[in-house]
C-alpha positions in Angstrom: 2.4 25.4 27.0 5.0 28.1 26.5 4.2 31.3 24.7 6.3 30.4 21.6 4.6 27.0 21.4 1.2 28.7 21.5 2.2 31.0 18.7 3.6 28.2 16.5 0.6 25.9 17.0 -1.7 27.7 14.5 1.2 27.7 12.0 1.6 24.0 12.5 -2.1 23.3 12.1 -2.2 25.5 8.9 0.8 23.7 7.5 -0.8 20.3 8.2 -4.1 21.3 6.6 -2.3 22.3 3.5 -0.2 19.1 3.3 -3.0 16.6 3.9 -4.3 16.6 0.3 -0.9 16.3 -1.1 0.0 13.4 1.1 -3.3 11.7 0.2 -2.6 12.0 -3.5 1.0 10.7 -3.0 -0.2 7.8 -1.0 -2.9 7.0 -3.5 -0.4 7.0 -6.4 2.1 4.9 -4.5 -0.6 2.4 -3.5 -1.7 2.1 -7.1 1.8 1.5 -8.3 2.5 -1.0 -5.5 -0.7 -2.9 -6.3 0.0 -3.0 -10.1 3.6 -4.3 -9.5 2.2 -6.9 -7.1 -0.3 -8.1 -9.7 2.4 -8.3 -12.4 4.5 -10.3 -10.0 1.5 -12.5 -9.2 1.0 -13.3 -12.9 4.7 -14.2 -13.2 4.4 -16.4 -10.1 1.4 -18.2 -11.4 3.0 -18.8 -14.8 6.1 -20.2 -13.2 4.1 -22.5 -10.9 2.2 -23.9 -13.9 5.5 -24.4 -15.8 6.8 -26.4 -12.9 3.8 -28.7 -13.2 1.3 -27.5 -10.6 -2.4 -27.7 -11.6 -4.3 -24.5 -12.3 -6.4 -24.5 -9.1 -3.4 -25.0 -6.8 -1.4 -22.4 -8.7 -4.3 -20.0 -8.4 -4.6 -20.6 -4.6 -0.9 -20.1 -4.1 -1.0 -16.9 -6.1 -3.9 -15.6 -4.0 -1.8 -16.3 -0.8 1.2 -14.6 -2.5 -0.9 -11.5 -3.3 -2.6 -11.3 0.1 0.2 -9.4 1.7 0.4 -6.8 -1.1 -2.7 -4.8 -0.2 -1.5 -1.5 1.2 -4.8 -0.8 2.9 -4.8 -4.2 4.7 -1.2 -3.4 5.8 -2.3 0.0 7.2 -5.2 -1.7 9.1 -2.7 -4.2 10.6 -0.5 -1.3 11.8 -3.3 0.3 13.8 
């Protein structure tokens, strides 16, 4: 490593330590908003399926498939 990179490394580590809690709160808030919007869309989806004549169990199953992709934590696990 160069001398300037060695001097900047503690500053970078300090900056990251200060930013991690903020990033966690932001991610948590966004994940909560994303999940609530997905559930609202799922309710609308199920209602529309029922209005089109699907029985309740099939509409529920399709809604579960629809909501399966809206879990941000599952998405993060898939990106590992």
